[in-house]
C-alpha positions in Angstrom: -21.7 -20.0 13.1 -22.6 -17.3 10.7 -20.3 -16.3 7.8 -20.0 -12.5 8.0 -18.0 -10.3 5.6 -17.7 -9.5 2.0 -17.1 -12.0 -0.8 -16.9 -11.6 -4.6 -16.8 -14.7 -6.7 -15.2 -15.1 -10.1 -17.5 -15.1 -13.0 -19.4 -18.4 -13.3 -19.1 -19.2 -9.6 -21.8 -18.9 -6.9 -20.5 -16.6 -4.1 -22.3 -18.7 -1.5 -20.6 -22.0 -2.4 -17.4 -20.9 -4.1 -14.1 -22.2 -2.7 -11.5 -19.6 -1.6 -9.5 -20.1 -4.8 -12.6 -19.2 -6.8 -13.1 -15.8 -5.1 -11.9 -12.5 -6.5 -12.0 -11.0 -3.0 -12.9 -12.0 0.6 -12.7 -9.9 3.7 -11.4 -12.9 5.5 -8.2 -12.8 3.5 -5.4 -10.7 5.0 -5.1 -7.6 2.8 -2.9 -4.6 3.0 -4.7 -1.9 5.0 -3.9 1.7 4.2 -3.1 3.9 7.1 -2.6 7.1 5.1 -2.1 8.4 1.6 -1.3 11.8 0.3 1.2 13.8 -1.8 4.5 15.0 -0.5 7.5 17.0 -1.5 11.1 16.1 -0.5 11.4 15.6 3.3 9.9 13.4 5.9 6.2 12.5 6.3 5.6 11.6 9.9 3.3 8.8 11.0 2.2 7.7 14.5 2.5 3.9 14.0 5.6 3.5 16.2 7.3 1.1 13.7 8.7 1.1 10.2 5.6 0.4 8.0 5.4 -0.8 4.4 4.8 1.9 1.9 4.3 2.4 -1.8 5.4 5.5 -3.6 4.6 7.0 -7.0 6.7 9.8 -8.4 5.4 12.5 -10.8 6.7 12.1 -14.4 5.3 14.8 -16.6 1.6 14.9 -15.9 1.3 11.4 -14.4 2.4 9.6 -11.3 4.4 6.4 -11.9 5.4 3.7 -9.5 8.7 4.6 -8.0 10.5 1.3 -8.2 13.5 2.0 -10.3 16.1 4.3 -8.8 19.7 4.8 -10.0 20.9 4.8 -6.4 19.6 3.9 -3.0 20.7 7.4 -2.0 17.8 8.7 -4.0 15.2 6.1 -2.9 12.6 6.8 -0.2 12.9 4.8 3.0 10.8 4.1 6.1 11.7 4.6 9.8 9.8 4.2 13.0 8.8 7.9 12.8 8.1 8.5 9.1 8.8 8.0 5.5 11.8 10.0 4.1 11.5 11.2 0.5 14.7 12.5 -1.0 12.9 13.8 -4.1 9.8 16.0 -4.7 6.5 15.1 -6.4 5.5 12.0 -4.5 2.1 10.3 -4.1 2.4 7.7 -1.3 0.5 5.0 0.5 1.5 4.0 4.0 0.2 0.6 5.1 -0.6 -0.7 8.6 1.6 -3.7 8.0 5.2 -3.6 9.2 8.1 -3.5 6.8 9.7 -6.9 7.8 
């Protein structure tokens, strides 16, 4: 059977013979697939996935976006629902992934 896909080997390894542990990337690995990414203000960004997906959010701080992982309260934290991602604060840059938030 043919071996189709994309593989990138670590420096010093032959991509044709490298073990999985010696690959930087292989399309056979389960990776997070992006369904959508964009900017958003406060409010709800709707998606059509039908389930609560995983997401990653960056908040604007000055002129840069920083990973939004520290919040002082869960009241101010974005959250996911079956219909969308709810952003309590403005200036977001988000990624919604195909994977469910389980």
